[in-house]
N, C-alpha and C positions, 0 to 999 in steps of 0.2 A: 293066692291064685291071681295071676295077672294076665287077663285075656286081652288080646289085641282086637282091633276092629275086624269084624267078619261079616260076610254077606250070606243071607239065606235066600235060596231061590225055590219057588213053589211052582207046581205044575199049572196052576191057574194063571200063571204069568206075572204074579207079583214078586217083587224082589225087596227084601228088607236089608238095610245096612245097619248093623248094630254097633254102638260105640265101644271103644276100648274101656277098660276099667278106669283108666286115668281120665278120659273124657267124661265118663259117667259120673265120677266123683266130683269133677269140676262143675258139671251141669247141676248136680244135686246141691252143691254148696251155693251156687249162684241163686237158685230158687229159694233156698233156705234163707240166705241173706236178704233177698227181695221181700220175702214174707215178713221177716223181722222189721225191715225198714217200713213196710206199709203199715205195720201195727203201731209204729211210732208217730205216724201222721196224726195230727190233732183233729179228730172229727168231733170234738166236744163243743165247738163253737155253735152258738145258738143263732147266729146271724142267718137270716133267711134272704135269699136272693131270688129274683125272678129269673127265668130262663135266659133272657137276653144278657143280664148282668153276669150270670155264670159263664156263658159262652165267651163274653168279653174277657173275663178274668182268665179263662183257660187259654185263650189265644194270646194273651199277654204273658203267659207263663206263671201266673200267680197261683195255679192249682185250683182246688175245689172250694177253698175258703169256707 
């Protein structure tokens, strides 16, 4: 089954635009990859930073450290 993008309109005035099967598959794969990537981030560091140091690292692009 290969559904194209379609629109549903309701009496209450809300309109929903549903993705095609291809768009849905790509979106699901993106979030799956993102989930796997986030699991690989090393959260095991025991380094404790104060709030200011954390904000400084985030703004410099060094992550959560």
